[in-house]
Every structure is written in structure tokens, then in C-alpha cells.
N, C-alpha and C positions, 0 to 999 in steps of 0.2 A: 772698400767700395760700399755705398749705401744700398739698401734694399729697394730694388726697382719695382717689385710687385707686378701682378697681372690683373687686368680688369676682368670682372665676372662677366662671362659671355651669356648667362641665362637671361632671356628676355623678360622685361618687367610685365606684370599682369596689366590688362587694360584698366584704365581709370574708370571710376563710377560714371555712368552716363554715356560711355563711349559706344556701347552696343545700341541703345535706343537712338543715339544720334546717327549711327551708321544706318539703321533701318529707315529713319526719316529721310536721310540723304538718298538712299536707294529709291524710295518712293518718289521723291522729287525728280530723281534722274529718269525713272521710268516714265513719269508724266511728261517730262520734257521731251523724251524721245517720241512718245505718242503725239505730242503737240507738233513736233517738227515733221515727223513722217506723215501723219494722217491729216494734219492741218488743224488750225484753230477751231474751225466750225464743227468738224467731226468730234473733236475733243469736247467742245462745249455741249454738243448734242448728247454725248455719253454721260456727262455730268448731270445734265437736266433729266435724262431718262432715269438715271439712278435715283435722283431726288424725287421724281414723280412716283416711281415704284415704291419707295419708302413711305411717301405720304399716302399713297393708295392703300398700302397695307395697314397703316394706322387708322385710316378712315373705315376700312372694312372691319377691323377689330372692334372699334368703337361702336359701329352699327350692330355688330353681332351681340355685343354686350347689352346694348340698348333694347334689342328685340327680346332677349331673354328676360330682362327686367320688366318689359312691357307685358309679356305673357304672364309673369308671376303676379304683376299688379292687377291685371284683368281677372285672374283666377281668384285672388283675394277679394277683389271688389264684388265678384259674383257670389262668393261665399257670404260676405258681409250683407249683401242684399237679401239673402234668405234668412238672416238671423232675426226673425221676429220672435217675440215671446209666444208661447202657446196660447196665452190669454188673448193676445192680439189676433192670432189666427182664428180663435173661436168667434171673433166678431165679423169675420169675412162672410160674404154671401157664398152660396154654393158655386156660382160661376167664378167668383174671385178665387175660391179655393182650387178649382180646376186649373185656372190660369197659373196659380202659384206652383202647382204640381208640374205643369208643363214647363215653367221656367226652371224648376229644379232639374228636370230631365235635360234641358239644354245646358245647364251649368255642368252637368256630369258628362257632357260631350255626346249625348244622344243625338241622333239625326232624324229627319223627317218627322219632327214633333208637330202634332196638331191636336187642338182641342175639338172634340166632336160631341161633347155633352149637350143634352137637350132632349126634346121630344123626338122619339124615333131614333135614339142613339144606339139601339141594339145592345144595351148593357155596357157600353164603353164611354168613357169621358175623355181619355187621352190616348192617342196612338203614337208610337214612336219606334225607332230602331235603336237598340242598345249599342254601346261602343264596340261590342264583340260581333255585331252584325245580326243578332237575333231580333225578331220583331216582337213587340210587346203591346198588350192591351191593358189599360189601366182604368180601374173604377175608383172614383173619389167620393167619399162621404164625409162631409163636415157636420158631424153630429155633436151634441152636447157630451161633455166628458162622462156623465153618469149613465149613458146609454151603452148597450152592447150590440155588436153586429151579430144578427141571427144567422144560422146556417143557410137559410134560403137565399140571402143576398150573396153569399159566397158561391152557392151553386149557380146562381144566375151569371156570375162572372165566368164560370167554367163554360157556360153556353156561349158567352160572348167570345171567349177564346177560340171556340170551334167556329163561330160565325165569321170571324176575321182571319181565321187560319193563322193565328199568332203562335209564336214559339213560347212566349212567356205571358202569364197573367199576373197582374199586381193589383192588390186591393189596398188602397191608402185611406186611412181614416184618422180623425182627431179623437177617437174614443178607443174602446177595447173590443176584442172579439170574445164571444162566449167560448167555453172549452170545446164545445162541439164544432164551432166554426173554425177554431184553430186546428183541430184535428183534421177536419175536412180539407182545409187549405194545404196543410203539410202533406197529407196523403195523396192529394191531387196536383201537387207541384205548383200551387198558387202562393205567391209571395205575399204574406200578410203583414202590412206595415201598420202597426197599432200606434197609439198616441206616443209612447216612449220612443219607438223607432222613428216616428215622423220627426220628433224633436231632434234626434240625432241627424236625420237626413237634412233638414233645412238648416241645421247648425254647421254643416260642412262635410259630414260623412257621406261617402259615395254610395249610391244605390247598390252597386255590385258587392260592397262589403256587407251590407245588410242582408243580401240574399243568402249568404253563408250562415246567417243567424236565424233563419226562418223557423218559426215555432217557439222561439225562446222569449223570455220577458213576461210571460203570462202563465206561469206554471211549468210543469215538466215538458221537456221537448220530446216530440214524437217523430219517428221516421218510419 
């Protein structure tokens, strides 16, 4: 008799693509059931709601990115606006220099900024509130580069600080301070912004960063 043999009872593995097709078939089946049970209008409403939710998320994300880019652009534009050469600053009038200092304060996110310079200004040219909440009184002197700020003018600013009950006093100039003026400023907590520091400030460095360097740039630092 010939060899009859037996068929292999082990099931064959699923062919490639069988599982994805099964998943798609299941999704279609579920959608069909929802369509039949809930009705076509309810199913259509669900589809539209899902589409609107996705579109709304994409719009929010794009708006969020646009706002971030806009803030960065405005900051860079404000920095660029202050990038005059010191030679150009030397040509400003006293009032224009005060306005420039006020603009730099606004750029650094100071609030309640106002220029008060003029006759009867009680020793202040600009008043503002720093980003950390402290009140500040600022004296501005656009002097020729070869001049030096004498101690008397720095002492007058200390009086203005008392008059306005300010937390911080800042002396901003386009020239330099004498050694005695620098020592008096540091010893009395007055921020002395000399020509080099002013160049850094209107070039983009924040005023708060210069505060930590007070007394430097014109000889040995004193505390």
C-alpha cells in the first residue's frame, strides 16, 4: 500500500498586512455601529467636533508661537533703538538725554517712568519704579567727555533721594566721576553710571546688571 501521509495541523501564520487590515475593518465596523445606533446626524456632529477641536488646537499653538516671536522682536527692536554711538549721544541736548534715559528705563521694563527734569526738579530728572518694585530717582548729566562729576553733584542726588523717598538713586552721565565722587556714590548706595557703563546700558545691558558693578571701571572698587 502507498504512504497515505497526514496533513500538518499547525495553523499558518497570518500573512503580512492581515493585522492592519483587521484593525481598519474593526474601526469601520465600530463607525458603522455608531452610525446605525446613534443616527447619521449624531455621527456627523462627532466628526465635526473632533475636526474643530484639532483645528482649534493648531490655531492656539500657532498663536502662542507668534506671541513669543513678537515679544522677542519688540525686545530686540527696543535694544536696537538705544544703540546710538556715544558721539551721537554727545550731540543731544540735556532734555533729549533725559528722554533717552527714560526710554532706556522703559526698555528695561521699569514702570511709572516720567521725566521731571527742569527748573524746580528738586535734583531729579527721571523717576521710575524698577522691575523688582523699588522706586528710583535718576539724575542725568550730559557733559563733555573730558569733564568729571564733582562730589557736590553726587551729594545733591543723595538729597533728592531723601526728598522723593526713593529706594534707589542713580546718577547717569556721559562723562566720568572723580575718585572722590565714585567713593561717595559707593559708600552711600548711589549707582554711578559713568560713560563706559552708559555705553553698555544703551547698547542692551540691563540696568540691574550694572548695579552689581557699581564703583568699577574707574579705578579700584570700594565697598
